[in-house]
N, CA, C and O of each residue as an XYZ file, in Angstrom:
780
protein
N      -4.540     19.487    -18.423
C      -4.615     17.806    -18.931
C      -5.578     17.393    -17.794
O      -6.427     16.523    -17.986
N      -5.432     18.055    -16.555
C      -6.610     17.344    -15.426
C      -7.802     17.784    -15.556
O      -8.783     17.189    -15.110
N      -7.855     19.134    -16.328
C      -9.229     19.451    -16.591
C     -10.168     18.521    -17.648
O     -11.355     18.203    -17.568
N      -9.063     18.192    -18.754
C      -9.023     17.328    -19.526
C     -10.038     16.208    -19.333
O     -11.045     15.953    -19.994
N      -9.430     15.489    -18.061
C     -10.188     14.420    -17.251
C     -10.843     14.302    -16.322
O     -11.013     13.278    -15.660
N     -11.516     15.872    -16.083
C     -12.244     16.410    -15.020
C     -11.966     15.829    -13.464
O     -12.830     15.548    -12.632
N     -10.429     15.727    -13.310
C      -9.700     15.374    -11.984
C     -10.205     16.446    -11.159
O     -10.620     17.558    -11.485
N     -10.077     15.835     -9.898
C     -10.003     17.158     -8.799
C      -8.806     16.792     -7.647
O      -8.195     15.724     -7.614
N      -8.654     17.704     -6.894
C      -7.364     17.502     -6.181
C      -7.755     17.800     -4.756
O      -8.192     18.945     -4.647
N      -7.727     17.052     -3.530
C      -7.906     17.368     -2.432
C      -6.694     17.006     -1.388
O      -5.843     16.135     -1.571
N      -6.808     17.867     -0.259
C      -5.511     17.632      0.485
C      -6.008     17.056      1.956
O      -6.957     17.548      2.569
N      -5.201     15.910      2.438
C      -5.493     15.166      3.467
C      -4.471     15.500      4.546
O      -3.282     15.589      4.242
N      -4.930     15.705      5.911
C      -3.698     15.674      7.191
C      -3.582     14.195      7.819
O      -4.441     13.332      7.640
N      -2.705     14.057      8.387
C      -1.937     12.625      8.916
C      -3.178     12.355      9.698
O      -3.778     13.178     10.389
N      -3.434     11.333      9.541
C      -4.432     10.356     10.056
C      -5.867     10.562      9.542
O      -6.807      9.991     10.095
N      -6.040     11.377      8.484
C      -7.124     11.483      7.973
C      -7.602     10.327      7.114
O      -6.782      9.570      6.593
N      -9.037     10.159      6.937
C      -9.516      8.997      6.241
C      -9.676      9.711      4.818
O     -10.385     10.708      4.685
N      -8.934      9.101      3.719
C      -9.142      9.306      2.554
C      -9.954      8.706      1.885
O     -10.403      9.358      0.942
N     -10.394      7.514      2.028
C     -11.319      6.593      1.695
C     -11.972      5.575      2.829
O     -11.247      4.885      3.546
N     -13.227      5.558      2.904
C     -13.615      4.670      4.063
C     -14.494      3.583      3.505
O     -15.488      3.771      2.803
N     -14.066      2.554      3.854
C     -14.896      1.081      3.690
C     -16.416      1.291      3.552
O     -16.967      1.925      4.452
N     -17.058      0.891      2.660
C     -18.313      0.851      2.429
C     -18.922      2.190      1.673
O     -20.035      2.710      1.597
N     -17.745      2.442      1.208
C     -17.871      4.115      0.445
C     -18.167      3.520     -1.113
O     -17.475      2.644     -1.632
N     -19.130      4.057     -1.644
C     -19.097      3.973     -3.183
C     -17.973      4.884     -4.012
O     -17.859      6.018     -3.546
N     -17.375      4.678     -4.819
C     -16.226      5.206     -5.422
C     -16.263      4.922     -7.071
O     -16.548      3.837     -7.578
N     -15.989      5.866     -7.628
C     -16.143      6.097     -9.138
C     -14.758      6.538     -9.704
O     -14.396      6.393    -10.871
N     -14.057      7.088     -8.709
C     -12.425      7.426     -8.927
C     -11.551      6.998     -8.835
O     -11.725      6.076     -8.037
N     -10.380      7.022     -9.194
C      -9.002      6.286     -9.273
C      -8.079      7.344     -8.332
O      -7.889      8.416     -8.906
N      -7.509      7.243     -7.069
C      -6.815      7.642     -6.105
C      -5.225      7.737     -6.640
O      -4.554      6.825     -7.121
N      -4.889      8.948     -6.434
C      -3.431      8.857     -6.838
C      -2.448      9.907     -5.833
O      -2.625     11.119     -5.709
N      -1.632      9.279     -5.324
C      -1.010     10.051     -4.309
C      -0.273     10.791     -5.080
O       0.364     10.258     -5.989
N      -0.222     12.086     -4.874
C       0.763     13.042     -5.281
C       1.673     13.586     -4.765
O       2.582     14.133     -5.389
N       1.541     13.505     -3.095
C       2.510     13.976     -2.105
C       2.080     13.201     -0.981
O       0.975     12.670     -0.875
N       3.015     13.164     -0.143
C       2.687     12.382      1.052
C       2.866     10.693      1.121
O       3.660     10.041      0.443
N       2.060     10.247      1.969
C       1.882      8.886      2.269
C       0.578      8.216      2.837
O      -0.270      8.870      3.444
N       0.507      7.259      2.667
C      -0.960      6.466      3.330
C      -0.893      5.046      3.552
O       0.097      4.451      3.124
N      -1.857      4.371      4.197
C      -1.896      2.733      3.980
C      -3.348      2.381      3.571
O      -4.266      3.173      3.788
N      -3.499      1.446      3.108
C      -4.416      0.960      2.446
C      -4.843     -0.311      3.968
O      -3.957     -1.066      4.368
N      -5.871     -0.323      4.436
C      -6.347     -1.320      5.676
C      -7.417     -1.873      5.322
O      -8.085     -1.448      4.380
N      -7.736     -2.903      6.025
C      -8.988     -3.711      5.882
C      -9.266     -4.464      7.225
O      -8.423     -5.128      7.828
N     -10.554     -4.270      7.607
C     -10.800     -4.971      9.003
C     -11.878     -5.941      8.792
O     -12.842     -5.726      8.057
N     -11.655     -7.179      9.562
C     -12.283     -8.349      9.660
C     -13.544     -8.012     10.561
O     -13.574     -7.076     11.359
N     -14.636     -8.950     10.312
C     -15.923     -9.126     11.218
C     -15.537     -8.804     12.580
O     -16.405     -8.209     13.219
N     -14.401     -9.062     13.205
C     -14.091     -8.903     14.340
C     -13.388     -7.527     14.989
O     -12.974     -7.352     16.134
N     -13.406     -6.462     13.654
C     -12.406     -5.494     14.119
C     -10.806     -5.451     14.118
O     -10.114     -4.524     14.540
N     -10.319     -6.794     13.487
C      -8.955     -6.886     13.541
C      -8.512     -6.090     12.155
O      -9.111     -6.371     11.116
N      -7.491     -5.126     12.149
C      -7.120     -4.403     11.297
C      -5.855     -5.136     10.330
O      -4.762     -5.310     10.870
N      -6.004     -5.439      9.278
C      -4.873     -5.860      8.426
C      -4.262     -4.787      7.548
O      -5.038     -4.249      6.758
N      -2.816     -4.327      7.557
C      -2.832     -3.609      6.511
C      -2.228     -4.073      5.216
O      -1.113     -4.587      5.136
N      -3.030     -3.860      4.223
C      -2.664     -4.401      2.783
C      -1.719     -3.676      2.118
O      -1.171     -4.403      1.288
N      -1.209     -2.372      2.113
C      -0.077     -1.810      1.574
C       0.363     -0.613      1.967
O      -0.379      0.069      2.674
N       1.322     -0.250      1.685
C       1.751      1.409      2.020
C       1.682      1.808      0.713
O       1.915      1.049     -0.228
N       1.288      3.279      0.574
C       1.522      4.166     -0.492
C       2.138      5.186     -0.332
O       2.252      5.768      0.746
N       2.673      5.573     -1.526
C       3.885      6.654     -1.296
C       3.360      7.539     -2.856
O       2.341      7.238     -3.478
N       4.358      8.688     -3.269
C       4.047      9.269     -4.115
C       4.024      8.464     -5.363
O       4.800      7.546     -5.627
N       3.113      8.876     -6.057
C       2.793      8.437     -7.743
C       1.781      7.011     -7.395
O       1.258      6.501     -8.385
N       1.538      6.454     -6.217
C       0.669      5.057     -6.279
C      -0.838      5.459     -6.449
O      -1.542      6.423     -6.148
N      -0.960      4.479     -6.959
C      -2.749      4.288     -7.333
C      -3.257      3.840     -5.862
O      -2.619      3.558     -4.847
N      -4.785      3.885     -6.156
C      -5.535      3.172     -5.153
C      -7.075      3.381     -5.493
O      -7.543      4.410     -5.979
N      -7.794      2.218     -5.152
C      -9.075      2.128     -5.658
C      -9.486      1.852     -7.161
O     -10.539      1.948     -7.792
N      -8.100      1.442     -7.474
C      -8.596      1.463     -9.332
C      -9.312      0.255     -9.830
O     -10.132      0.236    -10.748
N      -8.744     -1.132     -8.838
C      -8.852     -2.471     -9.157
C     -10.894     -2.402     -8.638
O     -11.777     -2.826     -9.384
N     -11.096     -1.906     -7.542
C     -12.553     -1.925     -7.081
C     -13.267     -1.140     -8.189
O     -14.360     -1.616     -8.494
N     -12.818      0.160     -8.980
C     -13.512      1.112     -9.798
C     -13.830      0.360    -11.034
O     -14.948      0.183    -11.519
N     -12.338     -0.185    -11.605
C     -12.648     -0.801    -12.712
C     -13.795     -2.166    -12.860
O     -14.583     -2.496    -13.746
N     -13.453     -2.706    -11.595
C     -14.300     -4.040    -11.292
C     -16.095     -3.738    -11.316
O     -17.048     -4.448    -11.639
N     -15.988     -2.478    -10.858
C     -17.421     -2.023    -10.737
C     -17.983     -2.533     -9.396
O     -19.171     -2.850     -9.343
N     -17.339     -2.612     -8.513
C     -17.748     -2.647     -7.293
C     -18.453     -1.358     -6.430
O     -17.937     -0.259     -6.230
N     -19.845     -1.849     -5.961
C     -20.655     -0.984     -5.822
C     -19.896     -0.168     -4.160
O     -20.247      0.964     -3.825
N     -19.129     -0.786     -3.538
C     -18.647     -0.407     -2.092
C     -17.590     -0.835     -1.995
O     -17.511     -2.064     -1.975
N     -16.425     -0.098     -1.901
C     -15.029     -0.603     -1.338
C     -15.049     -1.196     -0.300
O     -15.863     -0.830      0.548
N     -14.209     -2.249     -0.040
C     -14.062     -2.919      1.081
C     -12.971     -2.583      2.191
O     -12.920     -3.111      3.302
N     -12.003     -1.493      1.635
C     -10.965     -0.881      2.071
C     -10.862      0.394      2.545
O     -11.349      1.304      1.873
N     -10.257      0.653      3.695
C      -9.880      1.876      3.933
C      -8.526      2.509      3.782
O      -7.505      1.900      4.099
N      -8.515      3.648      3.330
C      -6.950      4.404      3.263
C      -7.063      5.546      3.907
O      -7.908      6.435      3.799
N      -5.965      5.428      4.715
C      -5.475      6.494      6.067
C      -4.077      7.314      5.502
O      -3.178      6.762      4.868
N      -4.106      8.564      5.831
C      -2.958      9.202      5.307
C      -2.211      8.899      6.489
O      -2.712      9.096      7.596
N      -1.107      8.457      6.359
C      -0.050      8.446      7.563
C       0.773      9.790      7.357
O       1.425      9.936      8.391
N       1.013     10.757      6.547
C       1.515     11.852      6.342
C       0.655     12.621      5.787
O      -0.230     12.099      5.109
N       0.715     14.175      5.956
C       0.087     14.856      4.897
C       0.072     14.780      3.563
O       1.109     15.057      2.959
N      -1.105     14.390      2.845
C      -1.405     14.006      1.505
C      -2.006     15.163      0.594
O      -2.609     16.208      0.841
N      -1.620     14.583     -0.459
C      -2.395     15.463     -1.720
C      -2.756     14.542     -2.853
O      -1.908     14.010     -3.568
N      -3.854     14.404     -2.964
C      -4.520     13.099     -3.814
C      -5.130     13.613     -4.912
O      -6.077     14.382     -4.752
N      -4.716     13.295     -6.111
C      -5.722     13.775     -7.200
C      -6.501     12.199     -7.283
O      -6.071     11.065     -7.071
N      -8.070     12.811     -7.765
C      -8.864     11.874     -8.005
C      -9.504     11.967     -9.582
O     -10.140     12.878    -10.111
N      -9.129     10.824    -10.038
C      -9.769     10.736    -11.819
C     -10.727     10.004    -11.681
O     -10.612      8.945    -11.064
N     -12.051     10.457    -12.300
C     -13.282      9.221    -13.040
C     -12.567      8.364    -13.833
O     -11.714      8.689    -14.658
N     -12.976      7.156    -13.533
C     -12.650      6.035    -14.178
C     -13.127      6.132    -15.744
O     -12.491      5.872    -16.766
N     -14.450      6.589    -15.571
C     -15.269      6.935    -17.136
C     -14.007      7.810    -17.980
O     -13.664      7.405    -19.091
N     -13.396      8.951    -17.407
C     -12.499      9.606    -18.196
C     -11.296      9.013    -18.504
O     -10.721      9.530    -19.462
N     -10.594      7.829    -17.837
C      -9.486      7.239    -18.072
C      -9.702      6.252    -19.181
O      -8.781      6.088    -19.982
N     -10.836      5.565    -19.319
C     -11.319      4.742    -20.472
C     -11.862      5.443    -21.460
O     -11.932      4.683    -22.426
N     -12.165      6.198    -21.655
C     -12.598      7.001    -22.731
C     -11.784      8.207    -23.587
O     -11.511      9.278    -23.044
N     -11.514      7.984    -24.648
C     -10.848      9.030    -25.149
C     -11.547     10.503    -25.266
O     -12.720     10.842    -25.426
N     -10.439     11.169    -25.131
C     -10.982     12.729    -25.230
C     -11.472     13.191    -26.100
O     -11.344     12.510    -27.118
N     -12.197     14.381    -26.262
C     -12.493     14.910    -27.655
C     -11.471     15.721    -28.305
O     -11.668     16.400    -29.312
N     -10.322     15.611    -27.649
C      -8.884     16.425    -28.314
C      -8.473     15.083    -28.788
O      -7.994     15.306    -29.900
N      -8.407     13.958    -28.581
C      -7.751     12.809    -29.225
C      -6.218     13.115    -28.932
O      -5.345     12.914    -29.776
N      -5.954     13.655    -27.577
C      -4.462     14.033    -27.199
C      -3.856     12.236    -26.765
O      -4.404     11.187    -26.426
N      -2.302     12.748    -27.054
C      -1.410     11.676    -26.546
C      -1.727     11.031    -25.270
O      -1.605      9.842    -24.977
N      -2.238     12.194    -24.419
C      -2.139     12.059    -23.014
C      -2.704     10.848    -22.498
O      -2.070     10.111    -21.742
N      -4.047     10.582    -22.935
C      -4.992      9.660    -22.477
C      -3.939      8.013    -22.627
O      -3.734      7.305    -21.641
N      -3.351      7.644    -24.162
C      -2.644      6.553    -24.134
C      -1.427      6.519    -23.081
O      -0.850      5.541    -22.605
N      -1.281      7.471    -22.932
C       0.022      7.468    -21.697
C      -0.341      7.291    -20.550
O       0.418      6.752    -19.745
N      -1.579      7.702    -20.206
C      -2.065      7.887    -19.068
C      -2.614      6.060    -18.483
O      -2.714      5.540    -17.371
N      -2.802      5.675    -19.590
C      -3.699      4.140    -19.729
C      -2.021      3.608    -19.473
O      -1.507      3.489    -18.360
N      -1.610      3.441    -20.265
C       0.007      2.983    -20.276
C       0.730      3.022    -18.975
O       1.077      1.972    -18.435
N       0.949      4.073    -18.501
C       0.996      4.452    -16.974
C       0.419      3.456    -16.175
O       1.003      2.497    -15.669
N      -0.655      3.720    -16.103
C      -1.901      3.075    -15.105
C      -1.751      1.529    -15.293
O      -1.989      0.793    -14.336
N      -1.393      1.057    -16.407
C      -1.103     -0.201    -16.666
C       0.044     -1.082    -15.882
O      -0.068     -2.140    -15.262
N       1.066     -0.341    -16.112
C       2.343     -0.664    -15.562
C       2.350     -0.711    -14.177
O       2.768     -1.736    -13.640
N       1.926      0.302    -13.445
C       1.361      0.588    -11.933
C       0.845     -0.550    -11.668
O       1.501     -1.273    -10.918
N      -0.456     -1.055    -12.185
C      -1.330     -2.160    -11.741
C      -0.492     -3.497    -11.767
O      -0.546     -4.391    -10.923
N       0.363     -3.456    -13.001
C       1.070     -4.698    -12.964
C       2.245     -4.756    -11.744
O       2.340     -5.874    -11.238
N       2.941     -3.966    -11.322
C       3.708     -3.992    -10.486
C       3.097     -3.908     -9.143
O       3.866     -4.203     -8.228
N       1.720     -3.528     -8.762
C       1.353     -3.924     -7.759
C       0.705     -5.534     -7.679
O       0.440     -6.106     -6.621
N       0.515     -6.131     -9.105
C       0.150     -7.364     -8.843
C       1.090     -8.196     -8.550
O       0.789     -9.153     -7.836
N       2.416     -8.053     -9.004
C       3.651     -8.678     -8.798
C       3.926     -8.528     -7.089
O       4.344     -9.492     -6.448
N       3.611     -7.077     -6.387
C       3.784     -6.886     -5.102
C       2.967     -7.931     -4.317
O       3.337     -8.665     -3.401
N       1.841     -7.819     -4.868
C       0.785     -8.698     -4.164
C       0.939    -10.109     -4.280
O       0.489    -10.860     -3.415
N       1.598    -10.560     -5.379
C       2.133    -12.229     -5.122
C       3.045    -12.377     -3.774
O       2.839    -13.106     -2.804
N       4.515    -11.119     -4.098
C       5.029    -10.922     -3.025
C       4.460    -11.318     -1.537
O       4.688    -12.338     -0.886
N       3.761    -10.345     -1.255
C       2.874    -10.333     -0.063
C       2.141    -11.692      0.086
O       2.240    -12.166      1.218
N       1.571    -12.277     -0.624
C       0.879    -13.606     -0.480
C       1.825    -14.564      0.039
O       1.614    -15.145      1.103
N       3.034    -14.792     -0.779
C       4.062    -15.393     -0.349
C       4.709    -15.356      0.917
O       5.303    -16.315      1.409
N       4.557    -13.973      1.557
C       4.907    -13.835      3.028
C       3.758    -14.645      3.834
O       3.902    -15.593      4.607
N       2.773    -14.097      3.490
C       1.463    -14.467      4.496
C       1.419    -15.964      4.392
O       1.095    -16.652      5.360
N       1.823    -16.604      2.934
C       1.805    -18.026      2.933
C       2.680    -19.008      4.292
O       2.402    -20.129      4.717
N       3.696    -18.141      4.669
C       4.557    -18.809      5.613
C       3.828    -19.112      6.755
O       2.882    -18.357      6.980
N       4.046    -20.123      7.620
C       3.370    -20.967      8.432
C       3.611    -20.113      9.984
O       2.668    -19.921     10.751
N       4.938    -19.682     10.261
C       5.603    -19.332     11.462
C       5.614    -17.670     11.334
O       5.736    -16.945     10.346
N       5.464    -17.424     12.503
C       5.858    -15.641     12.968
C       7.310    -15.335     12.272
O       7.641    -14.389     11.557
N       8.051    -16.453     12.725
C       9.720    -16.182     12.499
C      10.002    -16.380     10.787
O      10.815    -15.650     10.219
N       9.433    -17.172     10.238
C       9.197    -17.271      8.513
C       8.963    -16.000      7.944
O       9.764    -15.470      7.174
N       7.775    -15.438      8.335
C       7.258    -14.157      7.841
C       7.963    -12.908      8.118
O       7.972    -11.916      7.389
N       8.615    -13.065      9.360
C       9.666    -11.760      9.541
C      10.832    -12.106      8.635
O      11.232    -11.330      7.767
N      11.421    -13.430      8.893
C      12.696    -13.258      7.767
C      12.531    -13.307      6.472
O      13.539    -13.188      5.776
N      11.462    -13.461      5.949
C      10.787    -13.563      4.757
C      10.679    -11.875      4.024
O      11.144    -11.388      2.994
N       9.980    -11.434      4.939
C       9.790     -9.828      4.872
C      10.907     -9.180      4.856
O      11.105     -8.276      4.044
N      11.797     -9.553      5.756
C      13.017     -8.368      6.137
C      13.792     -8.704      4.996
O      14.505     -7.842      4.483
N      13.727    -10.065      4.458
C      14.979    -10.561      3.189
C      14.438     -9.848      1.992
O      15.168     -9.197      1.245
N      13.032     -9.990      1.803
C      12.523     -8.879      0.327
C      12.643     -7.572      0.761
O      12.792     -6.790     -0.178
N      12.628     -7.034      1.916
C      12.478     -5.553      1.931
C      14.286     -5.052      1.747
O      14.590     -4.062      1.083
N      15.267     -5.875      2.413
C      16.548     -5.694      2.077
C      17.130     -5.669      0.589
O      18.026     -4.971      0.114
N      16.285     -6.714     -0.028
C      16.412     -6.662     -1.177
C      16.114     -5.654     -2.238
O      16.932     -5.304     -3.088
N      14.839     -5.190     -2.129
C      14.095     -3.856     -2.838
C      14.787     -2.759     -2.562
O      15.084     -2.075     -3.541
N      15.124     -2.396     -1.543
C      16.270     -1.064     -1.179
C      17.571     -1.333     -1.470
O      18.231     -0.336     -1.764
N      18.289     -2.644     -1.479
C      19.541     -2.957     -1.939
C      20.533     -2.631     -1.001
O      21.651     -2.219     -1.310
N      20.069     -2.839      0.321
C      20.807     -2.619      1.688
C      20.714     -3.715      2.533
O      19.712     -4.429      2.550
N      21.663     -3.895      3.218
C      21.163     -4.797      4.232
C      20.927     -4.033      5.832
O      20.819     -4.709      6.855
N      20.888     -2.971      5.820
C      20.916     -1.872      6.610
C      19.557     -0.936      5.958
O      19.509     -0.406      4.848
N      18.436     -0.935      7.103
C      17.360      0.073      6.295
C      16.189      0.263      7.156
O      16.110     -0.517      8.105
N      15.337      1.068      7.033
C      14.392      1.644      7.749
C      13.056      0.794      7.445
O      12.867      0.756      6.229
N      12.226      0.210      8.062
C      10.751     -0.032      7.358
C       9.884      0.967      7.529
O      10.084      1.810      8.404
N       8.803      1.012      6.716
C       7.735      2.118      6.835
C       6.622      1.939      8.034
O       5.566      2.564      8.130
N       7.112      0.956      8.901
C       6.199      0.439      9.842
C       6.378      0.917     11.237
O       7.501      1.295     11.569
N       5.416      0.943     12.079
C       6.054      0.703     13.380
C       5.582     -0.912     13.939
O       4.934     -1.761     13.328
N       6.128     -0.964     15.223
C       5.781     -2.476     15.472
C       4.294     -2.965     15.406
O       4.138     -4.124     15.022
N       3.285     -2.306     15.698
C       1.874     -2.616     15.892
C       1.624     -2.626     14.348
O       0.839     -3.496     13.973
N       2.116     -1.869     13.457
C       1.717     -1.730     11.979
C       2.397     -3.120     11.522
O       1.662     -3.930     10.957
N       3.795     -3.459     11.736
C       4.349     -4.458     10.702
C       3.642     -6.039     11.265
O       3.594     -7.140     10.717
N       3.243     -5.638     12.348
C       2.314     -7.023     12.993
C       0.917     -6.964     12.556
O       0.407     -7.966     13.055
N       0.095     -6.382     11.946
C      -0.807     -6.052     11.221
C      -0.662     -6.563      9.685
O      -1.159     -7.525      9.099
N       0.098     -5.674      9.328
C       0.754     -6.120      7.739
C       1.289     -7.538      7.809
O       1.301     -8.148      6.740
N       1.702     -8.120      8.815
C       2.159     -9.484      8.707
C       1.214    -10.707      9.180
O       1.338    -11.932      9.178
N       0.380     -9.953      9.518
C      -1.150    -10.621     10.220
C      -0.349    -11.636     11.511
O      -0.480    -12.858     11.442
N       0.312    -11.126     12.437
C       0.357    -11.947     13.167
C       0.367    -11.166     14.737
O       0.281     -9.940     14.810
N       0.471    -11.945     15.831
C       0.227    -11.011     17.010
C       1.325    -10.416     17.504
O       2.329    -11.126     17.552
N       1.429     -9.099     17.956
C       2.343     -8.244     18.265
C       3.430     -8.539     19.197
O       4.624     -8.344     18.975
N       2.880     -9.058     20.332
C       3.703    -10.015     21.317
C       4.717    -10.828     20.651
O       5.904    -10.606     20.411
N       3.755    -12.087     20.352
C       4.819    -12.923     19.767
C       5.439    -12.666     18.601
O       6.163    -13.577     18.199
N       5.363    -11.567     17.850
C       6.333    -10.882     17.021
C       7.471    -10.414     17.489
O       8.530    -10.444     16.861
N       7.302     -9.903     18.747
C       8.374     -8.990     19.308
C       8.972     -9.726     19.896
O      10.090     -9.225     20.013
N       8.922    -11.303     20.705
C       9.428    -12.476     21.035
C      10.049    -12.952     19.993
O      11.233    -13.242     20.171
N       9.445    -13.178     18.592
C      10.507    -13.462     17.716
C      11.458    -12.872     17.243
O      12.386    -13.533     16.776
N      11.490    -11.526     17.231
C      12.462    -10.399     16.732
C      13.404    -10.623     17.820
O      14.572    -10.752     17.456
N      13.168    -10.701     19.094
C      14.372    -10.628     19.982
C      15.054    -12.533     19.734
O      16.251    -12.815     19.688
N      14.182    -13.299     19.644
C      15.196    -14.554     19.217
C      15.912    -14.291     17.941
O      17.127    -14.482     17.901
N      15.349    -13.924     17.025
C      15.940    -13.840     15.949
C      17.361    -13.001     16.064
O      18.384    -13.403     15.509
N      17.299    -11.690     16.913
C      18.685    -10.927     17.458
C      19.624    -11.901     17.990
O      20.659    -12.187     17.388
N      19.258    -12.468     19.209
C      19.899    -13.347     19.857
C      20.441    -14.329     18.617
O      21.568    -14.095     18.178
N      19.864    -15.139     18.193
C      20.485    -16.344     17.375
C      21.511    -15.420     16.167
O      22.063    -16.179     15.370
N      21.760    -14.188     15.990
C      22.672    -13.804     15.293
C      21.905    -13.539     13.786
O      22.666    -13.339     12.839
N      20.506    -13.528     13.535
C      19.908    -13.378     12.317
C      19.942    -11.794     11.747
O      20.161    -11.569     10.557
N      19.678    -10.623     12.814
C      19.682     -9.579     12.850
C      19.833     -8.715     13.825
O      19.857     -9.188     14.961
N      19.972     -7.254     13.666
C      20.192     -6.452     14.951
C      18.757     -5.220     14.409
O      18.383     -4.937     13.270
N      18.409     -4.882     15.335
C      17.196     -3.814     15.256
C      17.151     -2.701     16.256
O      17.340     -2.922     17.452
N      16.917     -1.569     15.806
C      16.372     -0.621     17.055
C      15.101     -0.008     16.466
O      15.238      0.500     15.353
N      13.823      0.032     17.054
C      12.584      0.359     16.660
C      12.343     -0.207     15.359
O      12.302     -1.437     15.321
N      12.140      0.563     14.052
C      12.026      0.123     12.852
C      13.136      0.332     11.813
O      12.970      0.487     10.603
N      14.490      0.305     12.600
C      15.436      0.363     11.835
C      16.135     -1.177     11.592
O      16.355     -1.701     12.683
N      16.429     -1.798     10.757
C      17.309     -3.314     10.662
C      17.982     -3.742     10.117
O      17.674     -3.845      8.929
N      18.947     -4.132     10.411
C      19.981     -4.854      9.979
C      20.088     -6.445      9.449
O      20.180     -7.195     10.422
N      20.099     -7.065      8.335
C      19.850     -8.090      8.093
C      21.199     -8.691      8.241
O      21.971     -8.093      7.491
N      21.827     -9.685      8.944
C      23.107    -10.227      9.181
C      23.362    -11.303      8.086
O      24.421    -11.930      8.070
């Protein structure tokens, strides 16, 4: 099936750049093993973490489908990764074998894209919060709901969480201390308990 799609597989080590902003890309990436982050830098070099990727997650699909010449994102491996690259032209065209695989692949990709759209709407809701406190409480409440537990481990370091929430790290650390002191939560590094 990968041969039918003219897919290729590549391995990346932790901290390797999987996709660099400014690169022309014509293939959709799928994380088969490991994890990565999608990041974007502004004109001043400030990094924002747009999303965390894990097994079966797609990336670059929106830019490839929209025909972007250069992608504005960078994808960095946060653990050793195995990525399958599928040329977009092969995804949208039926193969000469007329196999059901293509229909199933497109269905699955559309479902993944729909879930990503919902997730991006949730992130926009977090980022639209006015204060660091509101952003933290909203993110932690959403994460707690997603994992179904009030005690959980987030996938970010403090610096990464600040980048993800688009807030100053020291201001965020102060707010976390206040939230702990006010009885909203307990935490140790990236392990949290929402009270």
